[in-house]
C-alpha positions in Angstrom: -20.0 -10.5 -27.2 -17.2 -12.2 -25.4 -17.4 -12.9 -21.7 -15.9 -10.3 -19.4 -12.9 -12.6 -18.6 -12.1 -13.0 -22.3 -11.7 -9.2 -22.7 -10.2 -8.2 -19.4 -7.0 -6.2 -20.1 -7.8 -5.8 -23.8 -7.5 -2.4 -25.4 -10.6 -0.7 -26.9 -12.0 2.4 -28.7 -15.4 3.0 -30.1 -16.9 5.2 -32.8 -18.9 7.1 -30.2 -15.8 7.8 -28.2 -14.1 9.5 -31.1 -17.2 11.5 -31.9 -18.8 9.6 -34.8 -22.4 10.8 -34.7 -25.3 8.5 -35.2 -26.1 5.1 -33.9 -22.8 3.3 -34.7 -22.0 0.9 -31.9 -18.7 -0.4 -33.3 -15.9 -1.1 -30.8 -12.4 -2.0 -31.9 -10.9 -4.4 -29.4 -7.4 -5.8 -29.4 -4.2 -6.6 -27.5 -2.3 -3.5 -28.6 -3.0 0.1 -29.5 -1.8 -0.6 -33.1 -4.2 -3.5 -33.5 -7.1 -1.5 -32.2 -6.2 1.5 -34.3 -6.0 -0.5 -37.5 -9.4 -2.2 -36.8 -10.9 1.2 -36.2 -9.3 2.8 -39.3 -10.6 -0.1 -41.5 -14.1 0.3 -40.0 -14.1 4.1 -40.6 -13.1 3.6 -44.2 -15.6 0.9 -44.9 -18.6 2.1 -43.0 -18.2 5.8 -42.6 -16.2 6.7 -45.8 -13.6 8.3 -43.7 -9.8 7.9 -44.2 -7.3 8.5 -41.4 -3.9 9.1 -42.9 -1.1 7.3 -41.0 1.0 9.7 -38.9 -1.5 12.5 -39.3 -2.7 14.8 -36.5 -6.1 12.9 -36.6 -4.2 9.6 -36.2 -2.5 10.9 -33.0 -5.8 12.3 -31.6 -7.7 9.0 -32.2 -4.9 7.0 -30.5 -5.4 9.0 -27.3 -8.9 7.6 -27.0 -7.7 4.0 -26.9 -7.9 2.6 -23.4 -8.0 -0.7 -21.4 -11.5 -2.2 -21.2 -13.1 -1.2 -17.9 -11.3 2.1 -17.7 -12.2 5.5 -19.1 
C-alpha cells in the first residue's frame, strides 16, 4: 500500500462502499472520478461477474460513492 503522502488528494471507492457483500477489500484509486470508476467497473466484471452499463442508473449511483481519500 502506498504511503499516505502518495495518495493524499486521490479519488477512491471500494467494493464495500458500494455494497458488495463478502470479504472483498478492493479499492479503486485514481486521479479522477472516471479513472476510479473504470478501475472499479473492470474489477466488478472480472472478480464479481457484474457488468455496469455506461450511462446506466447504476453507473450514476456508483459514481456518487467516489470521494477524496481521507473524506467520507
